[in-house]
C-alpha positions as CSV (number, residue, x, y, z in Angstrom):
1,M,30.4,5.4,-5.2
2,N,31.3,2.1,-3.4
3,L,28.9,-0.1,-1.8
4,F,28.6,1.7,1.5
5,D,28.1,5.0,-0.2
6,A,25.5,3.4,-2.5
7,I,23.6,2.0,0.5
8,I,23.5,5.2,2.4
9,A,22.3,7.2,-0.9
10,F,19.5,4.6,-1.4
11,F,18.2,5.6,2.1
12,V,18.6,9.4,1.2
13,Y,16.7,9.0,-1.8
14,A,14.2,6.7,-0.3
15,F,13.5,9.4,2.3
16,L,13.3,12.1,0.0
17,G,10.7,10.4,-1.9
18,W,9.0,9.8,1.0
19,V,8.8,13.5,1.8
20,C,7.9,14.5,-1.7
21,E,5.0,11.9,-1.7
22,T,3.7,12.7,1.7
23,I,3.9,16.6,0.9
24,Y,2.3,16.0,-2.7
25,V,-0.6,13.9,-1.2
26,S,-1.2,15.9,2.0
27,V,-1.7,19.3,0.2
28,G,-4.2,17.5,-2.3
29,K,-6.2,16.1,0.7
30,R,-5.5,19.1,2.9
31,H,-4.4,16.9,5.8
32,F,-1.4,15.0,6.7
33,V,-1.4,11.6,4.8
34,K,1.5,9.4,5.6
35,R,2.8,7.6,2.4
36,G,4.6,4.4,1.8
37,F,4.1,0.7,2.3
38,L,6.5,0.6,5.2
39,Y,5.7,2.1,8.8
40,G,9.1,4.4,8.8
41,T,9.6,7.3,6.8
42,I,11.0,6.0,3.5
43,C,9.7,4.7,0.1
44,P,12.2,2.0,-1.1
45,I,10.8,2.4,-4.8
46,Y,12.2,5.9,-4.8
47,G,15.4,4.6,-3.6
48,F,15.7,1.8,-6.1
49,G,14.5,4.4,-8.8
50,A,17.2,7.0,-8.0
51,L,20.1,4.3,-8.1
52,A,18.7,2.9,-11.3
53,V,18.6,6.1,-12.9
54,L,22.0,7.0,-11.7
55,Y,23.6,3.8,-12.8
56,V,21.8,3.2,-16.2
57,L,21.8,6.8,-17.3
58,D,25.4,7.7,-16.1
59,P,26.9,7.3,-19.6
60,Y,24.2,9.8,-21.2
61,T,24.6,12.7,-18.7
62,Y,25.9,15.0,-21.5
63,Y,22.4,15.1,-22.9
64,P,19.8,16.2,-20.8
65,P,16.9,15.6,-23.2
66,L,18.1,12.0,-23.3
67,I,18.2,12.0,-19.5
68,F,14.6,13.1,-19.4
69,I,13.4,10.5,-21.9
70,L,15.3,7.5,-20.3
71,G,14.3,8.7,-16.9
72,V,10.7,8.2,-17.9
73,V,11.4,4.8,-19.3
74,V,13.5,3.6,-16.2
75,T,11.0,5.0,-13.6
76,S,7.9,4.0,-15.3
77,T,9.1,0.5,-15.9
78,L,10.2,0.1,-12.2
79,E,6.6,1.5,-11.1
80,Y,4.8,-0.9,-13.5
81,V,6.9,-4.0,-12.3
82,T,6.5,-3.1,-8.6
83,S,2.7,-2.6,-9.0
84,Y,2.4,-6.1,-10.7
85,G,4.7,-7.8,-8.3
86,M,2.9,-6.5,-5.3
87,E,-0.4,-7.4,-6.6
88,K,0.8,-11.0,-7.3
89,I,2.2,-11.2,-4.0
90,F,-0.6,-9.6,-2.0
91,H,-3.7,-10.1,-4.2
92,L,-4.4,-6.5,-4.1
93,R,-4.0,-3.5,-6.2
94,W,-2.0,-0.9,-4.2
95,W,-2.4,2.0,-6.6
96,D,-4.6,2.6,-9.6
97,Y,-4.4,5.2,-12.3
98,S,-7.3,3.8,-14.4
99,T,-9.1,7.1,-14.0
100,Y,-6.2,8.9,-15.4
101,K,-5.6,10.0,-19.0
102,F,-3.0,7.8,-21.0
103,N,-2.7,5.1,-18.4
104,L,-1.2,1.4,-18.9
105,N,-3.4,-1.1,-17.1
106,G,-3.9,1.4,-14.2
107,R,-0.1,0.8,-13.1
108,I,1.5,3.8,-14.6
109,C,0.2,7.0,-16.4
110,L,1.7,9.8,-18.4
111,K,1.4,12.6,-16.0
112,N,3.4,10.6,-13.1
113,S,5.9,9.6,-15.8
114,I,6.6,13.0,-17.0
115,M,7.0,13.9,-13.4
116,F,9.4,11.1,-12.8
117,G,11.2,12.4,-15.8
118,I,11.6,15.8,-14.4
119,M,12.7,14.5,-11.1
120,A,15.4,12.4,-13.0
121,L,16.9,15.6,-14.4
122,V,16.8,17.2,-10.8
123,L,18.3,14.2,-9.5
124,V,21.2,13.8,-11.8
125,Y,22.2,17.5,-12.3
126,G,21.1,18.8,-8.8
127,I,20.6,16.6,-5.8
128,H,23.0,13.8,-6.6
129,P,26.3,15.8,-6.7
130,E,25.5,17.4,-3.3
131,V,24.5,13.9,-2.0
132,V,27.8,12.4,-3.2
133,E,30.0,15.3,-1.5
134,L,27.9,15.0,1.6
135,I,28.4,11.2,1.9
136,K,32.1,11.3,1.1
137,S,32.6,13.8,3.9
138,L,31.6,11.0,6.3
139,P,34.4,9.2,8.2
140,D,34.5,5.4,7.2
141,V,33.7,4.2,10.6
142,T,30.4,6.4,10.5
143,K,29.7,4.9,7.2
144,Y,30.0,1.6,8.6
145,V,27.8,2.1,11.7
146,L,25.2,4.1,9.8
147,T,24.9,1.5,7.2
148,G,24.4,-1.3,9.6
149,L,21.9,0.6,11.7
150,L,19.7,1.7,8.5
151,I,19.9,-1.8,7.2
152,G,18.6,-3.3,10.7
153,I,15.8,-0.8,10.8
154,F,14.8,-1.4,7.3
155,I,14.8,-5.1,7.5
156,T,12.7,-4.9,10.7
157,D,10.2,-2.5,9.2
158,T,9.9,-4.5,5.9
159,T,9.4,-7.7,7.8
160,F,6.4,-6.2,10.0
161,S,5.0,-4.4,7.0
162,I,4.8,-7.6,4.8
163,V,3.3,-9.6,7.7
164,H,0.7,-7.1,8.0
165,A,0.1,-6.7,4.5
166,L,-0.3,-10.5,4.2
167,D,-2.7,-10.1,7.2
168,I,-5.1,-8.4,4.7
169,N,-5.7,-11.5,2.6
170,K,-6.2,-13.6,5.7
171,A,-8.7,-11.0,7.3
172,L,-10.7,-10.8,4.1
173,Q,-10.8,-14.6,3.8
174,R,-12.0,-14.9,7.3
175,V,-14.9,-12.4,6.4
176,D,-15.8,-14.7,3.6
177,E,-15.6,-17.8,5.8
178,L,-17.6,-16.0,8.5
179,K,-20.2,-15.2,5.7
180,D,-20.4,-18.8,4.7
181,K,-20.5,-20.2,8.3
182,I,-23.0,-17.7,9.6
183,G,-25.2,-18.7,6.5
184,S,-25.1,-22.4,7.3
185,D,-25.4,-21.8,11.2
186,A,-28.4,-19.4,10.6
187,E,-30.5,-21.7,8.4
188,L,-29.8,-24.7,10.7
189,L,-30.5,-22.8,14.3
190,A,-33.7,-21.0,12.7
191,K,-35.1,-24.5,12.0
192,Q,-34.1,-26.3,15.1
193,V,-34.3,-23.6,17.8
194,N,-37.0,-20.9,16.7
195,E,-37.5,-20.0,20.1
196,N,-33.7,-18.7,20.7
197,I,-33.6,-16.6,17.6
198,Q,-32.6,-13.5,19.7
199,N,-29.5,-15.4,21.1
200,V,-28.6,-16.3,17.4
201,R,-28.9,-12.8,16.6
202,E,-26.5,-11.7,19.3
203,Q,-23.9,-14.3,18.6
204,I,-24.0,-13.5,14.9
205,S,-23.8,-9.7,15.4
206,D,-20.8,-10.1,18.0
207,K,-19.0,-12.4,15.5
208,T,-19.4,-9.9,12.7
209,I,-18.4,-7.0,14.7
210,K,-15.4,-8.6,16.1
211,A,-14.3,-9.8,12.5
212,S,-14.8,-6.4,11.1
213,N,-12.7,-4.6,13.8
214,R,-10.1,-7.3,13.6
215,Y,-9.2,-6.7,10.1
216,S,-9.9,-2.9,9.9
217,K,-7.0,-2.3,12.8
218,R,-4.7,-4.1,10.5
219,L,-5.7,-2.3,7.4
220,E,-5.7,1.3,8.8
221,H,-2.1,2.1,7.8
222,F,-2.4,0.7,4.4
223,K,-5.9,2.3,3.6
224,E,-4.4,5.5,4.6
225,S,-1.2,5.2,2.7
226,Y,-2.9,3.6,-0.5
227,P,-6.3,5.2,-0.9
228,S,-7.2,2.9,-3.9
229,L,-7.1,0.0,-1.3
230,K,-10.0,1.6,0.8
231,P,-12.9,1.3,-1.9
232,M,-11.7,-2.1,-2.6
233,I,-11.8,-3.2,0.9
234,E,-15.0,-1.5,1.8
235,E,-16.6,-3.0,-1.4
236,H,-15.6,-6.6,-0.2
237,R,-16.8,-6.1,3.2
238,L,-20.2,-4.7,2.0
239,K,-20.9,-7.7,-0.2
240,A,-20.1,-10.0,2.7
241,L,-22.6,-8.1,5.0
242,E,-25.1,-8.2,2.4
243,S,-24.8,-11.8,1.7
244,I,-25.3,-12.3,5.6
245,I,-28.2,-10.3,5.8
246,Q,-29.8,-11.9,3.0
247,T,-29.2,-15.3,4.4
248,L,-30.6,-14.0,7.8
249,K,-33.7,-12.9,5.8
250,D,-34.2,-16.3,3.9
251,A,-33.7,-18.2,7.4
252,N,-36.8,-16.1,8.6
253,L,-34.5,-14.3,11.1
254,P,-35.7,-10.7,11.9
255,L,-33.3,-7.9,10.9
256,T,-31.9,-5.5,13.2
257,K,-32.8,-1.6,12.7
258,K,-29.1,-1.2,11.9
259,E,-29.1,-3.9,9.3
260,K,-32.3,-2.7,7.8
261,K,-30.7,0.7,7.5
262,K,-27.5,-0.8,6.0
263,K,-29.7,-2.6,3.5
264,R,-31.3,0.4,2.2
């Protein structure tokens, strides 16, 4: 394949990977779950994984068992490196296989690695030959236009997704800052303006709700696509709220019914 063929193949496999992921997870959850880091209908890791398998394993296509073994190694390595890199960049664990048997640091697990090995066999001997024929049948002008269009959409989607993912850290930091600020403000106001306790309560509640809603909206896509993010985020928010409640209690501010219920 030339460069344009390889780029189109990348997007084909990224889309097929997204379809497989979405179907697999949606069947297990019994409702539609859109998978992937991007907002569009592709999972780039599958595109890169497919090309890595095809180019690295091309000399060994005469021996299927070796394709399976090397397919497991190549795809598992890619998944591990991707997990590590995304955690370092965004300071969040996007997927976690710690509850699976035979996992490595929760980043990869034997079950998925075996599935990837099987997919490598299907890719090399079944899907790729058909994809190559399909791409070769396209006129050169169509390839150029399609490649440019796909790359443009991909760059735009990736930019928005990265910015929104980075907002996760900003939002969580704001919750922490809010927690600290409310703590100091609550103690000061409780001592200086005891008669305005109710006004303080309303201000604090309003700030807390606004901060919570702000970052919840930003995270909705990622929490749905990566279920392991949700408990991590909710735990962080719960700890912040518990800290706020404790600060208010120490400052002799009365708890609302909602906070008392939350505390239980």
